[in-house]
Biopython code that builds the backbone (N, CA, C, O; Angstrom):
import numpy as np
from Bio.PDB.StructureBuilder import StructureBuilder

atoms = [
    (1, "UNK", "N", (-41.088, 60.550, -175.766)),
    (1, "UNK", "CA", (-41.174, 61.820, -176.451)),
    (1, "UNK", "C", (-42.530, 62.493, -176.257)),
    (1, "UNK", "O", (-42.630, 63.718, -176.317)),
    (2, "UNK", "N", (-43.587, 61.686, -176.023)),
    (2, "UNK", "CA", (-44.906, 62.291, -175.873)),
    (2, "UNK", "C", (-44.933, 63.210, -174.670)),
    (2, "UNK", "O", (-44.336, 62.915, -173.635)),
    (3, "UNK", "N", (-45.623, 64.313, -174.811)),
    (3, "UNK", "CA", (-45.761, 65.259, -173.726)),
    (3, "UNK", "C", (-44.734, 66.379, -173.757)),
    (3, "UNK", "O", (-44.888, 67.377, -173.053)),
    (4, "UNK", "N", (-43.703, 66.232, -174.553)),
    (4, "UNK", "CA", (-42.710, 67.289, -174.652)),
    (4, "UNK", "C", (-43.168, 68.332, -175.657)),
    (4, "UNK", "O", (-43.718, 67.991, -176.705)),
    (5, "UNK", "N", (-42.943, 69.600, -175.341)),
    (5, "UNK", "CA", (-43.387, 70.679, -176.230)),
    (5, "UNK", "C", (-42.670, 70.653, -177.571)),
    (5, "UNK", "O", (-43.259, 71.028, -178.585)),
    (6, "UNK", "N", (-41.419, 70.221, -177.603)),
    (6, "UNK", "CA", (-40.650, 70.242, -178.842)),
    (6, "UNK", "C", (-40.860, 68.993, -179.700)),
    (6, "UNK", "O", (-40.319, 68.920, -180.803)),
    (7, "UNK", "N", (-41.624, 68.014, -179.229)),
    (7, "UNK", "CA", (-41.802, 66.754, -179.951)),
    (7, "UNK", "C", (-42.320, 66.949, -181.375)),
    (7, "UNK", "O", (-41.711, 66.409, -182.298)),
    (8, "UNK", "N", (-43.418, 67.694, -181.611)),
    (8, "UNK", "CA", (-43.888, 67.858, -182.992)),
    (8, "UNK", "C", (-42.843, 68.509, -183.894)),
    (8, "UNK", "O", (-42.677, 68.108, -185.046)),
    (9, "UNK", "N", (-42.149, 69.496, -183.379)),
    (9, "UNK", "CA", (-41.127, 70.187, -184.171)),
    (9, "UNK", "C", (-39.970, 69.240, -184.498)),
    (9, "UNK", "O", (-39.454, 69.252, -185.616)),
    (10, "UNK", "N", (-39.568, 68.432, -183.537)),
    (10, "UNK", "CA", (-38.478, 67.468, -183.736)),
    (10, "UNK", "C", (-38.878, 66.437, -184.781)),
    (10, "UNK", "O", (-38.087, 66.112, -185.666)),
    (11, "UNK", "N", (-40.109, 65.916, -184.684)),
    (11, "UNK", "CA", (-40.608, 64.940, -185.655)),
    (11, "UNK", "C", (-40.626, 65.542, -187.053)),
    (11, "UNK", "O", (-40.192, 64.911, -188.017)),
    (12, "UNK", "N", (-41.126, 66.755, -187.154)),
    (12, "UNK", "CA", (-41.228, 67.432, -188.448)),
    (12, "UNK", "C", (-39.840, 67.635, -189.064)),
    (12, "UNK", "O", (-39.649, 67.396, -190.257)),
    (13, "UNK", "N", (-38.878, 68.074, -188.257)),
    (13, "UNK", "CA", (-37.517, 68.270, -188.767)),
    (13, "UNK", "C", (-36.910, 66.957, -189.256)),
    (13, "UNK", "O", (-36.245, 66.929, -190.291)),
    (14, "UNK", "N", (-37.134, 65.877, -188.520)),
    (14, "UNK", "CA", (-36.620, 64.563, -188.907)),
    (14, "UNK", "C", (-37.285, 64.096, -190.195)),
    (14, "UNK", "O", (-36.620, 63.544, -191.071)),
    (15, "UNK", "N", (-38.588, 64.311, -190.317)),
    (15, "UNK", "CA", (-39.308, 63.942, -191.534)),
    (15, "UNK", "C", (-38.748, 64.702, -192.733)),
    (15, "UNK", "O", (-38.460, 64.102, -193.769)),
    (16, "UNK", "N", (-38.596, 66.003, -192.599)),
    (16, "UNK", "CA", (-38.065, 66.828, -193.679)),
    (16, "UNK", "C", (-36.674, 66.329, -194.086)),
    (16, "UNK", "O", (-36.371, 66.214, -195.274)),
    (17, "UNK", "N", (-35.849, 66.041, -193.105)),
    (17, "UNK", "CA", (-34.496, 65.548, -193.373)),
    (17, "UNK", "C", (-34.532, 64.282, -194.241)),
    (17, "UNK", "O", (-33.791, 64.175, -195.218)),
    (18, "UNK", "N", (-35.386, 63.338, -193.882)),
    (18, "UNK", "CA", (-35.472, 62.076, -194.626)),
    (18, "UNK", "C", (-36.044, 62.269, -196.028)),
    (18, "UNK", "O", (-35.583, 61.638, -196.979)),
    (19, "UNK", "N", (-37.034, 63.127, -196.158)),
    (19, "UNK", "CA", (-37.639, 63.353, -197.469)),
    (19, "UNK", "C", (-36.667, 64.073, -198.402)),
    (19, "UNK", "O", (-36.595, 63.754, -199.589)),
    (20, "UNK", "N", (-35.936, 65.023, -197.881)),
    (20, "UNK", "CA", (-34.963, 65.740, -198.710)),
    (20, "UNK", "C", (-33.806, 64.837, -199.125)),
    (20, "UNK", "O", (-33.202, 65.056, -200.176)),
    (21, "UNK", "N", (-33.485, 63.820, -198.314)),
    (21, "UNK", "CA", (-32.428, 62.862, -198.656)),
    (21, "UNK", "C", (-32.723, 62.121, -199.954)),
    (21, "UNK", "O", (-31.805, 61.736, -200.678)),
    (22, "UNK", "N", (-34.003, 61.925, -200.244)),
    (22, "UNK", "CA", (-34.359, 61.189, -201.464)),
    (22, "UNK", "C", (-34.812, 62.146, -202.572)),
    (22, "UNK", "O", (-35.632, 61.800, -203.422)),
    (23, "UNK", "N", (-34.254, 63.349, -202.534)),
    (23, "UNK", "CA", (-34.332, 64.324, -203.631)),
    (23, "UNK", "C", (-35.709, 64.894, -203.939)),
    (23, "UNK", "O", (-36.047, 65.103, -205.104)),
    (24, "UNK", "N", (-36.502, 65.144, -202.910)),
    (24, "UNK", "CA", (-37.747, 65.874, -203.104)),
    (24, "UNK", "C", (-37.455, 67.359, -203.001)),
    (24, "UNK", "O", (-36.566, 67.772, -202.257)),
    (25, "UNK", "N", (-38.201, 68.162, -203.746)),
    (25, "UNK", "CA", (-38.131, 69.623, -203.612)),
    (25, "UNK", "C", (-39.180, 70.043, -202.587)),
    (25, "UNK", "O", (-40.261, 69.457, -202.521)),
    (26, "UNK", "N", (-38.862, 71.053, -201.793)),
    (26, "UNK", "CA", (-39.717, 71.489, -200.699)),
    (26, "UNK", "C", (-40.396, 72.806, -201.041)),
    (26, "UNK", "O", (-39.739, 73.758, -201.463)),
    (27, "UNK", "N", (-41.735, 72.860, -200.856)),
    (27, "UNK", "CA", (-42.517, 74.081, -201.048)),
    (27, "UNK", "C", (-43.405, 74.258, -199.830)),
    (27, "UNK", "O", (-44.182, 73.363, -199.496)),
    (28, "UNK", "N", (-43.302, 75.404, -199.157)),
    (28, "UNK", "CA", (-44.170, 75.698, -198.007)),
    (28, "UNK", "C", (-45.330, 76.557, -198.483)),
    (28, "UNK", "O", (-45.133, 77.626, -199.061)),
    (29, "UNK", "N", (-46.542, 76.074, -198.230)),
    (29, "UNK", "CA", (-47.748, 76.768, -198.668)),
    (29, "UNK", "C", (-48.656, 76.924, -197.452)),
    (29, "UNK", "O", (-49.335, 75.975, -197.060)),
    (30, "UNK", "N", (-48.672, 78.100, -196.860)),
    (30, "UNK", "CA", (-49.472, 78.368, -195.657)),
    (30, "UNK", "C", (-49.196, 77.314, -194.590)),
    (30, "UNK", "O", (-48.061, 77.190, -194.130)),
    (31, "UNK", "N", (-50.217, 76.549, -194.186)),
    (31, "UNK", "CA", (-50.078, 75.552, -193.122)),
    (31, "UNK", "C", (-49.641, 74.182, -193.638)),
    (31, "UNK", "O", (-49.508, 73.239, -192.858)),
    (32, "UNK", "N", (-49.418, 74.071, -194.939)),
    (32, "UNK", "CA", (-49.118, 72.777, -195.557)),
    (32, "UNK", "C", (-47.722, 72.823, -196.158)),
    (32, "UNK", "O", (-47.295, 73.853, -196.681)),
    (33, "UNK", "N", (-47.016, 71.707, -196.080)),
    (33, "UNK", "CA", (-45.729, 71.596, -196.743)),
    (33, "UNK", "C", (-45.881, 70.598, -197.881)),
    (33, "UNK", "O", (-46.354, 69.480, -197.681)),
    (34, "UNK", "N", (-45.479, 71.009, -199.062)),
    (34, "UNK", "CA", (-45.587, 70.178, -200.258)),
    (34, "UNK", "C", (-44.191, 69.793, -200.712)),
    (34, "UNK", "O", (-43.297, 70.637, -200.782)),
    (35, "UNK", "N", (-44.005, 68.520, -201.021)),
    (35, "UNK", "CA", (-42.759, 68.023, -201.587)),
    (35, "UNK", "C", (-43.078, 67.425, -202.943)),
    (35, "UNK", "O", (-44.080, 66.728, -203.101)),
    (36, "UNK", "N", (-42.227, 67.697, -203.924)),
    (36, "UNK", "CA", (-42.422, 67.165, -205.271)),
    (36, "UNK", "C", (-41.122, 66.529, -205.724)),
    (36, "UNK", "O", (-40.042, 67.086, -205.525)),
    (37, "UNK", "N", (-41.234, 65.361, -206.332)),
    (37, "UNK", "CA", (-40.066, 64.708, -206.924)),
    (37, "UNK", "C", (-40.423, 64.279, -208.336)),
    (37, "UNK", "O", (-41.423, 63.596, -208.557)),
    (38, "UNK", "N", (-39.600, 64.682, -209.282)),
    (38, "UNK", "CA", (-39.783, 64.305, -210.680)),
    (38, "UNK", "C", (-38.575, 63.494, -211.115)),
    (38, "UNK", "O", (-37.432, 63.920, -210.952)),
    (39, "UNK", "N", (-38.844, 62.318, -211.672)),
    (39, "UNK", "CA", (-37.794, 61.462, -212.232)),
    (39, "UNK", "C", (-38.307, 61.006, -213.591)),
    (39, "UNK", "O", (-39.154, 60.117, -213.678)),
    (40, "UNK", "N", (-37.796, 61.613, -214.641)),
    (40, "UNK", "CA", (-38.319, 61.301, -215.972)),
    (40, "UNK", "C", (-39.780, 61.681, -216.041)),
    (40, "UNK", "O", (-40.148, 62.831, -215.803)),
    (41, "UNK", "N", (-40.619, 60.693, -216.372)),
    (41, "UNK", "CA", (-42.063, 60.937, -216.462)),
    (41, "UNK", "C", (-42.784, 60.695, -215.138)),
    (41, "UNK", "O", (-43.984, 60.947, -215.029)),
    (42, "UNK", "N", (-42.060, 60.209, -214.139)),
    (42, "UNK", "CA", (-42.662, 59.951, -212.826)),
    (42, "UNK", "C", (-42.691, 61.241, -212.013)),
    (42, "UNK", "O", (-41.685, 61.939, -211.889)),
    (43, "UNK", "N", (-43.871, 61.543, -211.459)),
    (43, "UNK", "CA", (-44.027, 62.705, -210.581)),
    (43, "UNK", "C", (-44.698, 62.217, -209.301)),
    (43, "UNK", "O", (-45.735, 61.555, -209.342)),
    (44, "UNK", "N", (-44.092, 62.554, -208.170)),
    (44, "UNK", "CA", (-44.642, 62.169, -206.873)),
    (44, "UNK", "C", (-44.864, 63.439, -206.056)),
    (44, "UNK", "O", (-43.985, 64.296, -205.968)),
    (45, "UNK", "N", (-46.043, 63.545, -205.465)),
    (45, "UNK", "CA", (-46.386, 64.663, -204.596)),
    (45, "UNK", "C", (-46.571, 64.120, -203.189)),
    (45, "UNK", "O", (-47.285, 63.137, -202.991)),
    (46, "UNK", "N", (-45.940, 64.744, -202.223)),
    (46, "UNK", "CA", (-46.076, 64.362, -200.830)),
    (46, "UNK", "C", (-46.477, 65.618, -200.067)),
    (46, "UNK", "O", (-45.749, 66.611, -200.068)),
    (47, "UNK", "N", (-47.625, 65.574, -199.422)),
    (47, "UNK", "CA", (-48.146, 66.715, -198.674)),
    (47, "UNK", "C", (-48.097, 66.380, -197.187)),
    (47, "UNK", "O", (-48.539, 65.310, -196.768)),
    (48, "UNK", "N", (-47.556, 67.303, -196.395)),
    (48, "UNK", "CA", (-47.495, 67.134, -194.944)),
    (48, "UNK", "C", (-48.383, 68.191, -194.315)),
    (48, "UNK", "O", (-48.215, 69.386, -194.561)),
    (49, "UNK", "N", (-49.337, 67.740, -193.497)),
    (49, "UNK", "CA", (-50.188, 68.651, -192.744)),
    (49, "UNK", "C", (-50.194, 68.160, -191.299)),
    (49, "UNK", "O", (-50.745, 67.099, -191.004)),
    (50, "UNK", "N", (-49.600, 68.909, -190.423)),
    (50, "UNK", "CA", (-49.419, 68.572, -189.005)),
    (50, "UNK", "C", (-48.657, 67.249, -188.916)),
    (50, "UNK", "O", (-47.443, 67.241, -189.121)),
    (51, "UNK", "N", (-49.332, 66.120, -188.615)),
    (51, "UNK", "CA", (-48.624, 64.841, -188.555)),
    (51, "UNK", "C", (-49.213, 63.826, -189.538)),
    (51, "UNK", "O", (-49.052, 62.617, -189.372)),
    (52, "UNK", "N", (-49.891, 64.336, -190.552)),
    (52, "UNK", "CA", (-50.461, 63.473, -191.591)),
    (52, "UNK", "C", (-49.709, 63.669, -192.898)),
    (52, "UNK", "O", (-49.262, 64.771, -193.216)),
    (53, "UNK", "N", (-49.575, 62.578, -193.653)),
    (53, "UNK", "CA", (-48.932, 62.621, -194.965)),
    (53, "UNK", "C", (-49.917, 62.133, -196.014)),
    (53, "UNK", "O", (-50.668, 61.184, -195.784)),
    (54, "UNK", "N", (-49.909, 62.777, -197.144)),
    (54, "UNK", "CA", (-50.683, 62.348, -198.297)),
    (54, "UNK", "C", (-49.695, 62.212, -199.449)),
    (54, "UNK", "O", (-48.983, 63.159, -199.784)),
    (55, "UNK", "N", (-49.658, 61.022, -200.052)),
    (55, "UNK", "CA", (-48.747, 60.775, -201.162)),
    (55, "UNK", "C", (-49.570, 60.413, -202.381)),
    (55, "UNK", "O", (-50.439, 59.544, -202.319)),
    (56, "UNK", "N", (-49.292, 61.086, -203.494)),
    (56, "UNK", "CA", (-49.953, 60.750, -204.747)),
    (56, "UNK", "C", (-48.911, 60.801, -205.846)),
    (56, "UNK", "O", (-47.853, 61.409, -205.684)),
    (57, "UNK", "N", (-49.214, 60.160, -206.966)),
    (57, "UNK", "CA", (-48.226, 60.007, -208.022)),
    (57, "UNK", "C", (-48.882, 59.566, -209.322)),
    (57, "UNK", "O", (-50.091, 59.350, -209.392)),
    (58, "UNK", "N", (-48.054, 59.439, -210.338)),
    (58, "UNK", "CA", (-48.514, 58.849, -211.594)),
    (58, "UNK", "C", (-47.820, 57.512, -211.821)),
    (58, "UNK", "O", (-47.782, 57.017, -212.948)),
    (59, "UNK", "N", (-47.258, 56.912, -210.739)),
    (59, "UNK", "CA", (-46.543, 55.643, -210.840)),
    (59, "UNK", "C", (-46.742, 54.861, -209.547)),
    (59, "UNK", "O", (-46.234, 55.257, -208.498)),
    (60, "UNK", "N", (-47.474, 53.756, -209.616)),
    (60, "UNK", "CA", (-47.832, 52.973, -208.422)),
    (60, "UNK", "C", (-46.622, 52.386, -207.703)),
    (60, "UNK", "O", (-46.595, 52.364, -206.473)),
    (61, "UNK", "N", (-45.626, 51.912, -208.440)),
    (61, "UNK", "CA", (-44.492, 51.260, -207.791)),
    (61, "UNK", "C", (-43.675, 52.237, -206.942)),
    (61, "UNK", "O", (-43.065, 51.830, -205.953)),
    (62, "UNK", "N", (-43.655, 53.500, -207.310)),
    (62, "UNK", "CA", (-42.903, 54.470, -206.518)),
    (62, "UNK", "C", (-43.571, 54.714, -205.170)),
    (62, "UNK", "O", (-42.893, 54.993, -204.182)),
    (63, "UNK", "N", (-44.877, 54.611, -205.125)),
    (63, "UNK", "CA", (-45.591, 54.758, -203.850)),
    (63, "UNK", "C", (-45.175, 53.637, -202.913)),
    (63, "UNK", "O", (-44.948, 53.880, -201.727)),
    (64, "UNK", "N", (-45.071, 52.417, -203.418)),
    (64, "UNK", "CA", (-44.635, 51.289, -202.602)),
    (64, "UNK", "C", (-43.231, 51.545, -202.054)),
    (64, "UNK", "O", (-42.951, 51.256, -200.891)),
    (65, "UNK", "N", (-42.359, 52.085, -202.889)),
    (65, "UNK", "CA", (-41.009, 52.429, -202.448)),
    (65, "UNK", "C", (-41.058, 53.463, -201.323)),
    (65, "UNK", "O", (-40.362, 53.321, -200.318)),
    (66, "UNK", "N", (-41.870, 54.490, -201.490)),
    (66, "UNK", "CA", (-41.983, 55.548, -200.481)),
    (66, "UNK", "C", (-42.482, 54.987, -199.147)),
    (66, "UNK", "O", (-41.965, 55.346, -198.089)),
    (67, "UNK", "N", (-43.479, 54.115, -199.198)),
    (67, "UNK", "CA", (-44.006, 53.518, -197.971)),
    (67, "UNK", "C", (-42.925, 52.718, -197.254)),
    (67, "UNK", "O", (-42.772, 52.832, -196.038)),
    (68, "UNK", "N", (-42.178, 51.914, -197.998)),
    (68, "UNK", "CA", (-41.102, 51.121, -197.392)),
    (68, "UNK", "C", (-40.026, 52.015, -196.794)),
    (68, "UNK", "O", (-39.526, 51.756, -195.699)),
    (69, "UNK", "N", (-39.676, 53.063, -197.518)),
    (69, "UNK", "CA", (-38.662, 53.998, -197.019)),
    (69, "UNK", "C", (-39.127, 54.644, -195.714)),
    (69, "UNK", "O", (-38.372, 54.700, -194.743)),
    (70, "UNK", "N", (-40.360, 55.129, -195.690)),
    (70, "UNK", "CA", (-40.878, 55.787, -194.492)),
    (70, "UNK", "C", (-41.007, 54.815, -193.328)),
    (70, "UNK", "O", (-40.798, 55.200, -192.178)),
    (71, "UNK", "N", (-41.352, 53.549, -193.611)),
    (71, "UNK", "CA", (-41.455, 52.536, -192.553)),
    (71, "UNK", "C", (-40.100, 52.283, -191.896)),
    (71, "UNK", "O", (-40.038, 51.983, -190.703)),
    (72, "UNK", "N", (-39.020, 52.401, -192.658)),
    (72, "UNK", "CA", (-37.687, 52.207, -192.086)),
    (72, "UNK", "C", (-37.313, 53.370, -191.165)),
    (72, "UNK", "O", (-36.503, 53.203, -190.253)),
    (73, "UNK", "N", (-37.888, 54.524, -191.395)),
    (73, "UNK", "CA", (-37.526, 55.731, -190.638)),
    (73, "UNK", "C", (-38.502, 56.057, -189.516)),
    (73, "UNK", "O", (-38.110, 56.639, -188.504)),
    (74, "UNK", "N", (-39.773, 55.687, -189.683)),
    (74, "UNK", "CA", (-40.822, 56.087, -188.749)),
    (74, "UNK", "C", (-41.814, 54.945, -188.563)),
    (74, "UNK", "O", (-41.886, 54.021, -189.373)),
    (75, "UNK", "N", (-42.564, 55.030, -187.491)),
    (75, "UNK", "CA", (-43.699, 54.130, -187.314)),
    (75, "UNK", "C", (-44.863, 54.764, -188.073)),
    (75, "UNK", "O", (-45.298, 55.867, -187.744)),
    (76, "UNK", "N", (-45.360, 54.067, -189.085)),
    (76, "UNK", "CA", (-46.422, 54.664, -189.897)),
    (76, "UNK", "C", (-47.641, 53.749, -189.928)),
    (76, "UNK", "O", (-47.551, 52.552, -189.656)),
    (77, "UNK", "N", (-48.776, 54.344, -190.266)),
    (77, "UNK", "CA", (-50.019, 53.604, -190.439)),
    (77, "UNK", "C", (-50.600, 54.018, -191.780)),
    (77, "UNK", "O", (-50.814, 55.203, -192.031)),
    (78, "UNK", "N", (-50.853, 53.048, -192.634)),
    (78, "UNK", "CA", (-51.448, 53.322, -193.935)),
    (78, "UNK", "C", (-52.961, 53.369, -193.775)),
    (78, "UNK", "O", (-53.583, 52.368, -193.421)),
    (79, "UNK", "N", (-53.544, 54.516, -194.034)),
    (79, "UNK", "CA", (-54.984, 54.695, -193.864)),
    (79, "UNK", "C", (-55.762, 54.396, -195.140)),
    (79, "UNK", "O", (-56.977, 54.588, -195.184)),
    (80, "UNK", "N", (-55.072, 53.928, -196.177)),
    (80, "UNK", "CA", (-55.752, 53.546, -197.414)),
    (80, "UNK", "C", (-55.874, 54.699, -198.388)),
    (80, "UNK", "O", (-55.185, 55.714, -198.281)),
    (81, "UNK", "N", (-56.764, 54.510, -199.333)),
    (81, "UNK", "CA", (-56.968, 55.492, -200.393)),
    (81, "UNK", "C", (-57.906, 56.599, -199.943)),
    (81, "UNK", "O", (-58.758, 56.398, -199.078)),
    (82, "UNK", "N", (-57.738, 57.754, -200.536)),
    (82, "UNK", "CA", (-58.639, 58.886, -200.288)),
    (82, "UNK", "C", (-59.646, 58.922, -201.428)),
    (82, "UNK", "O", (-59.286, 58.799, -202.599)),
    (83, "UNK", "N", (-60.877, 59.088, -201.076)),
    (83, "UNK", "CA", (-61.933, 59.190, -202.088)),
    (83, "UNK", "C", (-62.492, 60.612, -202.028)),
    (83, "UNK", "O", (-62.907, 61.089, -200.972)),
    (84, "UNK", "N", (-62.492, 61.262, -203.164)),
    (84, "UNK", "CA", (-63.028, 62.621, -203.240)),
    (84, "UNK", "C", (-64.277, 62.582, -204.113)),
    (84, "UNK", "O", (-64.244, 62.076, -205.235)),
    (85, "UNK", "N", (-65.352, 63.107, -203.602)),
    (85, "UNK", "CA", (-66.610, 63.132, -204.353)),
    (85, "UNK", "C", (-67.001, 64.589, -204.562)),
    (85, "UNK", "O", (-67.140, 65.354, -203.608)),
    (86, "UNK", "N", (-67.171, 64.947, -205.795)),
    (86, "UNK", "CA", (-67.609, 66.295, -206.138)),
    (86, "UNK", "C", (-69.097, 66.249, -206.457)),
    (86, "UNK", "O", (-69.546, 65.425, -207.254)),
    (87, "UNK", "N", (-69.844, 67.126, -205.837)),
    (87, "UNK", "CA", (-71.277, 67.185, -206.087)),
    (87, "UNK", "C", (-71.542, 68.424, -206.919)),
    (87, "UNK", "O", (-71.230, 69.540, -206.504)),
    (88, "UNK", "N", (-72.109, 68.227, -208.077)),
    (88, "UNK", "CA", (-72.455, 69.346, -208.938)),
    (88, "UNK", "C", (-73.799, 69.916, -208.527)),
    (88, "UNK", "O", (-74.713, 69.174, -208.167)),
    (89, "UNK", "N", (-73.916, 71.216, -208.580)),
    (89, "UNK", "CA", (-75.189, 71.869, -208.243)),
    (89, "UNK", "C", (-76.034, 72.030, -209.463)),
    (89, "UNK", "O", (-77.143, 72.559, -209.380)),
]
sb = StructureBuilder()
sb.init_structure("model")
sb.init_model(0)
sb.init_chain("A")
sb.init_seg("    ")
for serial, (resi, resn, name, xyz) in enumerate(atoms, 1):
    if name == "N":
        sb.init_residue(resn, " ", resi, " ")
    sb.init_atom(name, np.array(xyz, "f"), 0.0, 1.0, " ", f" {name:<3s}", serial, name[0])
structure = sb.get_structure()
């Protein structure tokens, strides 16, 4: 698939298909696609930017489920946690 012009678009369509299968709502915001899933008090946010995914939530076990689900559908690499540092002036 590498080197084909339609490869990124095909990957993105397949990703969207799989995420929508597990009942996420889709929101397109400029260059970023945001997916939100609410189940009771659990809220999961999945952000897609080009070929990167960021998943955050208020429930740790659901993240594990999402990783396993995505591993069954795609070859993924977990890059770990994101650390954000705010510097006050």
